[in-house]
C-alpha positions as a Markdown table, in Angstrom:
| # | Residue | x | y | z |
|---|---|---|---|---|
| 1 | Met | 47.1 | 60.8 | 85.0 |
| 2 | His | 49.4 | 58.3 | 83.3 |
| 3 | Leu | 51.4 | 59.4 | 80.4 |
| 4 | Pro | 51.6 | 57.2 | 77.0 |
| 5 | Leu | 54.5 | 54.8 | 77.1 |
| 6 | Asn | 57.1 | 55.4 | 74.2 |
| 7 | Ser | 58.6 | 52.6 | 72.1 |
| 8 | Ala | 61.5 | 51.8 | 74.6 |
| 9 | Gln | 59.0 | 51.6 | 77.6 |
| 10 | Arg | 56.9 | 49.3 | 76.2 |
| 11 | Met | 59.5 | 47.0 | 75.0 |
| 12 | Gly | 60.7 | 47.1 | 78.6 |
| 13 | His | 57.3 | 46.0 | 79.9 |
| 14 | Gln | 57.1 | 43.2 | 77.3 |
| 15 | Val | 60.5 | 42.0 | 78.3 |
| 16 | Ile | 59.7 | 42.1 | 82.0 |
| 17 | His | 56.5 | 40.4 | 81.2 |
| 18 | Met | 58.2 | 37.5 | 79.3 |
| 19 | Leu | 60.9 | 37.2 | 82.0 |
| 20 | His | 58.2 | 36.8 | 84.7 |
| 21 | Asn | 56.2 | 34.3 | 82.7 |
| 22 | Thr | 59.4 | 32.6 | 82.2 |
| 23 | Gly | 60.1 | 32.3 | 85.8 |
| 24 | His | 56.5 | 31.3 | 86.6 |
| 25 | Ala | 56.9 | 28.4 | 84.0 |
| 26 | Met | 60.4 | 27.2 | 85.3 |
| 27 | Phe | 58.9 | 27.2 | 88.8 |
| 28 | Met | 56.2 | 25.0 | 87.8 |
| 29 | Leu | 58.4 | 22.7 | 86.2 |
| 30 | Met | 60.9 | 22.3 | 89.0 |
| 31 | Glu | 58.0 | 21.8 | 91.5 |
| 32 | Ser | 56.4 | 19.2 | 89.1 |
| 33 | Leu | 59.8 | 17.3 | 88.8 |
| 34 | Leu | 60.1 | 17.0 | 92.5 |
| 35 | Phe | 56.5 | 15.7 | 92.8 |
| 36 | Met | 57.3 | 12.9 | 90.4 |
| 37 | Arg | 58.4 | 11.0 | 93.3 |
| 38 | Cys | 54.6 | 10.7 | 94.3 |
| 39 | Met | 53.5 | 9.4 | 90.5 |
| 40 | Phe | 52.9 | 5.6 | 92.1 |
| 41 | Ser | 50.8 | 6.9 | 95.1 |
| 42 | Lys | 47.1 | 5.8 | 95.0 |
| 43 | Arg | 46.1 | 9.3 | 94.5 |
| 44 | Asn | 48.3 | 10.0 | 91.3 |
| 45 | Arg | 48.8 | 6.7 | 89.5 |
| 46 | Gly | 45.3 | 6.6 | 88.0 |
| 47 | Glu | 45.7 | 10.1 | 86.1 |
| 48 | Val | 49.2 | 9.2 | 85.1 |
| 49 | Ala | 47.9 | 6.3 | 83.6 |
| 50 | Thr | 45.0 | 8.2 | 81.9 |
| 51 | Gln | 47.6 | 10.5 | 80.7 |
| 52 | Leu | 50.0 | 7.9 | 79.4 |
| 53 | Phe | 47.1 | 6.6 | 77.1 |
| 54 | Ile | 45.8 | 9.8 | 76.0 |
| 55 | Thr | 49.8 | 10.6 | 75.1 |
| 56 | Gly | 50.6 | 7.6 | 73.7 |
| 57 | Ile | 47.8 | 5.4 | 72.4 |
| 58 | Lys | 45.8 | 8.3 | 71.0 |
| 59 | Ser | 48.6 | 9.6 | 69.0 |
| 60 | Leu | 49.6 | 6.4 | 67.4 |
| 61 | Gly | 47.3 | 7.2 | 64.1 |
| 62 | Val | 48.7 | 10.5 | 63.3 |
| 63 | Ile | 52.1 | 9.7 | 64.2 |
| 64 | Thr | 52.0 | 6.5 | 61.9 |
| 65 | Val | 51.0 | 8.4 | 58.7 |
| 66 | Val | 53.5 | 11.2 | 59.5 |
| 67 | Ala | 56.3 | 8.7 | 60.2 |
| 68 | Val | 55.9 | 6.6 | 57.1 |
| 69 | Phe | 55.5 | 9.4 | 54.6 |
| 70 | Thr | 58.4 | 11.4 | 56.4 |
| 71 | Gly | 60.6 | 8.4 | 55.5 |
| 72 | Met | 59.3 | 8.1 | 52.0 |
| 73 | Ile | 59.7 | 11.8 | 51.1 |
| 74 | Leu | 63.4 | 11.6 | 52.8 |
| 75 | Ala | 64.2 | 8.4 | 50.6 |
| 76 | Leu | 62.7 | 9.9 | 47.5 |
| 77 | Gln | 64.5 | 13.2 | 47.7 |
| 78 | Thr | 67.7 | 11.9 | 48.7 |
| 79 | Gly | 67.6 | 8.8 | 46.3 |
| 80 | Leu | 66.9 | 11.0 | 43.4 |
| 81 | Glu | 70.1 | 13.4 | 44.1 |
| 82 | Leu | 72.1 | 10.3 | 44.9 |
| 83 | Arg | 71.0 | 8.6 | 41.6 |
| 84 | Arg | 72.9 | 11.3 | 39.8 |
| 85 | Phe | 76.1 | 10.3 | 40.9 |
| 86 | Gly | 75.0 | 6.3 | 40.9 |
| 87 | Gln | 74.8 | 6.2 | 44.7 |
| 88 | Glu | 71.3 | 5.7 | 45.3 |
| 89 | Val | 72.0 | 2.3 | 47.4 |
| 90 | Asn | 73.2 | 4.7 | 50.1 |
| 91 | Ile | 69.8 | 6.0 | 50.6 |
| 92 | Gly | 69.3 | 3.6 | 53.6 |
| 93 | Thr | 72.3 | 5.6 | 55.6 |
| 94 | Ala | 70.8 | 8.8 | 54.8 |
| 95 | Val | 67.1 | 7.9 | 55.7 |
| 96 | Thr | 68.4 | 6.3 | 59.1 |
| 97 | Val | 70.7 | 8.9 | 60.3 |
| 98 | Val | 68.4 | 11.8 | 59.5 |
| 99 | Met | 65.4 | 10.1 | 61.1 |
| 100 | Ile | 67.0 | 8.9 | 64.5 |
| 101 | Arg | 69.1 | 12.0 | 64.8 |
| 102 | Glu | 66.8 | 14.9 | 63.8 |
| 103 | Met | 63.4 | 13.9 | 62.0 |
| 104 | Gly | 62.1 | 11.3 | 64.4 |
| 105 | Pro | 62.0 | 13.2 | 67.6 |
| 106 | Phe | 61.6 | 16.7 | 65.6 |
| 107 | Met | 58.1 | 15.2 | 63.8 |
| 108 | Thr | 57.0 | 13.8 | 67.0 |
| 109 | Gly | 57.5 | 16.6 | 69.0 |
| 110 | Leu | 55.4 | 18.8 | 66.5 |
| 111 | Ile | 52.7 | 16.3 | 66.3 |
| 112 | Ile | 52.4 | 15.9 | 70.1 |
| 113 | Ala | 52.7 | 19.8 | 70.7 |
| 114 | Ala | 49.7 | 20.2 | 68.1 |
| 115 | Ser | 47.4 | 17.4 | 69.6 |
| 116 | Val | 48.2 | 16.8 | 73.2 |
| 117 | Gly | 49.8 | 20.3 | 74.2 |
| 118 | Ser | 47.1 | 22.1 | 72.7 |
| 119 | Ala | 44.6 | 19.8 | 74.5 |
| 120 | Ile | 46.4 | 20.3 | 77.9 |
| 121 | Ala | 46.2 | 24.1 | 77.5 |
| 122 | Ala | 42.6 | 24.1 | 76.8 |
| 123 | Gln | 41.8 | 21.7 | 79.5 |
| 124 | Leu | 43.7 | 23.7 | 82.1 |
| 125 | Gly | 42.7 | 27.0 | 80.7 |
| 126 | Thr | 38.9 | 26.1 | 81.0 |
| 127 | Met | 39.6 | 24.8 | 84.6 |
| 128 | Thr | 41.3 | 28.1 | 85.5 |
| 129 | Val | 38.8 | 30.4 | 84.0 |
| 130 | Ser | 35.9 | 28.6 | 85.7 |
| 131 | Glu | 38.1 | 28.9 | 88.9 |
| 132 | Glu | 38.4 | 25.1 | 89.3 |
| 133 | Val | 42.3 | 25.4 | 89.8 |
| 134 | Ala | 41.3 | 28.2 | 92.5 |
| 135 | Ala | 38.9 | 25.7 | 94.0 |
| 136 | Leu | 42.0 | 22.9 | 94.2 |
| 137 | Glu | 44.0 | 25.3 | 96.0 |
| 138 | Val | 41.3 | 26.2 | 98.5 |
| 139 | Met | 41.2 | 22.5 | 99.3 |
| 140 | Ser | 45.0 | 22.4 | 99.9 |
| 141 | Ile | 45.4 | 20.3 | 96.7 |
| 142 | Asn | 48.8 | 21.6 | 94.7 |
| 143 | Pro | 47.7 | 22.1 | 91.3 |
| 144 | Asn | 51.5 | 21.4 | 90.2 |
| 145 | Arg | 51.1 | 17.8 | 91.6 |
| 146 | Phe | 47.4 | 17.0 | 90.8 |
| 147 | Leu | 47.4 | 18.6 | 87.3 |
| 148 | Val | 51.1 | 19.2 | 85.9 |
| 149 | Met | 52.9 | 16.3 | 87.4 |
| 150 | Pro | 50.9 | 13.4 | 85.6 |
| 151 | Arg | 50.9 | 15.0 | 82.3 |
| 152 | Leu | 55.0 | 15.8 | 82.6 |
| 153 | Val | 55.3 | 12.0 | 83.4 |
| 154 | Ala | 53.5 | 11.0 | 80.3 |
| 155 | Leu | 55.1 | 13.1 | 77.9 |
| 156 | Val | 58.6 | 12.5 | 79.4 |
| 157 | Val | 57.8 | 8.9 | 79.3 |
| 158 | Met | 56.1 | 8.6 | 75.9 |
| 159 | Met | 57.8 | 11.0 | 74.0 |
| 160 | Pro | 61.1 | 8.8 | 73.6 |
| 161 | Ile | 59.0 | 5.6 | 72.9 |
| 162 | Leu | 56.9 | 7.4 | 70.3 |
| 163 | Thr | 60.1 | 8.8 | 68.8 |
| 164 | Val | 61.5 | 5.2 | 68.3 |
| 165 | Tyr | 58.2 | 4.1 | 66.8 |
| 166 | Thr | 58.4 | 7.1 | 64.5 |
| 167 | Asn | 62.2 | 6.2 | 63.7 |
| 168 | Ile | 61.0 | 2.5 | 62.7 |
| 169 | Leu | 58.2 | 3.5 | 60.5 |
| 170 | Gly | 60.2 | 6.2 | 58.8 |
| 171 | Ile | 63.0 | 3.9 | 57.8 |
| 172 | Leu | 60.5 | 1.2 | 56.7 |
| 173 | Gly | 59.0 | 3.8 | 54.6 |
| 174 | Gly | 62.2 | 4.8 | 53.0 |
| 175 | Gly | 63.1 | 1.0 | 52.2 |
| 176 | Leu | 59.6 | 0.8 | 50.4 |
| 177 | Val | 60.5 | 3.8 | 48.4 |
| 178 | Gly | 63.8 | 2.5 | 47.7 |
| 179 | Met | 62.6 | -1.0 | 46.7 |
| 180 | Thr | 59.7 | 0.3 | 44.4 |
| 181 | Gln | 60.8 | 3.5 | 43.0 |
| 182 | Leu | 64.7 | 3.5 | 43.1 |
| 183 | Gly | 65.6 | 0.0 | 42.4 |
| 184 | Val | 67.4 | -0.5 | 45.8 |
| 185 | Ser | 66.8 | -3.9 | 47.3 |
| 186 | Leu | 65.8 | -4.3 | 50.9 |
| 187 | Asp | 68.7 | -6.2 | 51.8 |
| 188 | Ala | 71.0 | -3.4 | 50.4 |
| 189 | Tyr | 68.9 | -0.9 | 52.0 |
| 190 | Phe | 69.1 | -2.4 | 55.7 |
| 191 | Asp | 72.8 | -3.1 | 55.0 |
| 192 | Asn | 73.6 | 0.4 | 54.5 |
| 193 | Ala | 71.2 | 1.6 | 57.3 |
| 194 | Thr | 72.6 | -0.5 | 60.0 |
| 195 | Arg | 76.2 | -0.3 | 58.9 |
| 196 | Tyr | 77.0 | 3.5 | 59.1 |
| 197 | Ala | 74.5 | 4.6 | 61.8 |
| 198 | Glu | 75.9 | 5.2 | 65.2 |
| 199 | Asn | 74.5 | 4.6 | 68.6 |
| 200 | Lys | 75.4 | 8.4 | 69.5 |
| 201 | Asp | 72.8 | 9.4 | 66.7 |
| 202 | Leu | 70.0 | 7.4 | 68.6 |
| 203 | Tyr | 70.9 | 8.6 | 72.1 |
| 204 | Val | 71.1 | 12.1 | 71.0 |
| 205 | Gly | 67.5 | 11.9 | 69.3 |
| 206 | Leu | 66.0 | 10.3 | 72.6 |
| 207 | Phe | 67.6 | 12.8 | 74.4 |
| 208 | Lys | 65.9 | 15.5 | 72.3 |
| 209 | Ala | 62.6 | 13.5 | 72.7 |
| 210 | Val | 62.9 | 14.0 | 76.5 |
| 211 | Ile | 63.7 | 17.6 | 76.3 |
| 212 | Phe | 60.7 | 18.3 | 74.1 |
| 213 | Gly | 58.5 | 16.4 | 76.0 |
| 214 | Leu | 59.4 | 18.7 | 79.0 |
| 215 | Val | 59.0 | 21.8 | 76.9 |
| 216 | Ile | 55.7 | 20.7 | 75.6 |
| 217 | Thr | 54.3 | 20.0 | 79.0 |
| 218 | Thr | 55.7 | 23.2 | 80.5 |
| 219 | Val | 54.4 | 25.6 | 77.9 |
| 220 | Ala | 51.0 | 23.9 | 77.7 |
| 221 | Cys | 50.5 | 23.9 | 81.4 |
| 222 | His | 51.7 | 27.3 | 81.9 |
| 223 | Gln | 49.5 | 28.8 | 79.1 |
| 224 | Gly | 46.6 | 27.1 | 80.7 |
| 225 | Phe | 47.2 | 28.6 | 84.0 |
| 226 | Met | 47.7 | 31.9 | 82.7 |
| 227 | Ala | 44.3 | 31.9 | 80.7 |
| 228 | Thr | 41.9 | 34.7 | 81.4 |
| 229 | Glu | 38.8 | 36.3 | 79.7 |
| 230 | Gly | 36.7 | 32.9 | 79.5 |
| 231 | Ala | 36.4 | 31.2 | 76.4 |
| 232 | Val | 38.5 | 33.7 | 74.3 |
| 233 | Gly | 41.4 | 33.2 | 76.8 |
| 234 | Val | 41.1 | 29.5 | 76.5 |
| 235 | Gly | 41.5 | 29.7 | 72.7 |
| 236 | Lys | 44.4 | 32.3 | 73.0 |
| 237 | Ala | 46.2 | 30.2 | 75.5 |
| 238 | Thr | 45.8 | 27.2 | 73.2 |
| 239 | Arg | 47.1 | 29.0 | 70.1 |
| 240 | Arg | 50.1 | 30.2 | 71.8 |
| 241 | Thr | 51.0 | 26.8 | 73.5 |
| 242 | Val | 51.2 | 25.5 | 69.7 |
| 243 | Ile | 53.2 | 28.4 | 68.6 |
| 244 | Val | 55.7 | 28.5 | 71.4 |
| 245 | Ser | 56.0 | 24.8 | 71.3 |
| 246 | Phe | 56.9 | 25.0 | 67.7 |
| 247 | Leu | 59.6 | 27.7 | 68.0 |
| 248 | Leu | 61.4 | 26.0 | 71.2 |
| 249 | Ile | 61.4 | 22.8 | 69.5 |
| 250 | Leu | 62.9 | 24.2 | 66.5 |
| 251 | Ile | 65.5 | 26.3 | 68.7 |
| 252 | Leu | 66.5 | 23.4 | 70.7 |
| 253 | Gly | 66.6 | 21.1 | 68.2 |
| 254 | Tyr | 69.2 | 23.1 | 66.7 |
| 255 | Ile | 71.1 | 23.9 | 69.7 |
| 256 | Ile | 71.4 | 20.2 | 70.9 |
| 257 | Thr | 72.8 | 19.2 | 67.4 |
| 258 | Arg | 75.2 | 21.9 | 67.6 |
| 259 | Met | 76.3 | 20.9 | 71.2 |
| 260 | Phe | 77.0 | 17.4 | 70.1 |
| 261 | Tyr | 78.1 | 17.4 | 66.7 |
| 262 | Ile | 80.2 | 20.5 | 66.1 |
C-alpha cells in the first residue's frame, strides 16, 4: 500500500523528474553535435537541405512583418521621448543598438520557437507515439543522427542569418518612421545608426541567435521524443515546447547581456 506523498516529497519527485529530463535533453544535444560531422553525407544532406528550407525560407514572411514593425515601434516610442529634449535625431543610434544587440535575436528566436519549434515537436511527437522512432532504433538507425542532427544544423545555421535579416528590416522600419513622423532625414538617421553602434553589439546578438537555435532544437526534439498518450500527448509536447523555449530565450538573453556588458 502506497501512502500519499506530502508536499515535500512531491516537490522532490518533480525536481528529480526535471533533472532527469534535463540530462536526457543534454545527452541528446551532445550526441547530435557529434553527428554534425556527418551532415554532408549522402544519407543526411537531403534532410539537412529540407530543414534549412523549412527554417529559413518558410519563416521569411512572418519575420519580415515582425521585424519591420518592431523597428517602427522602437523608433516611434524612442523618438517621442527624445523629442521632448530635442534629440530625436539620435533615434538611429537607439534603434540600431537595440535591434542588433537584443531585439533582433530575441524576436527571431520567439518566431522560430513558435513556428518551427512547435512543428518539430509535433512531428517527432507523432513519430514517437506511432512507434516510428522505435522502428528506427530496431533498424539500427540512431534517431539523434537521423532526426535531431538535421534540425539542429538548420536552426544553428539559419538563426544568425535570419537575425541579420531582422536587424536590417528593423533598422529600415525605424528610418521610415523617423523620416515620415519625426522629421529625421534618412541621411541623419543612418549617420547616427552607423556612427555609434559597435561591432561587439552585432557579435553578441549573433551569439545569442546561435544559442537560441540550440535551445529551440533541443527543447523541441526532447519534448517530441517524450510524447505519450497519442494525439493528446503530442498537443502537450507542442505546448510545452513553446512555453519552455520562450522562457529559456528570455532567461538566457538576460544572462548573455549581463555577461558581456556588466
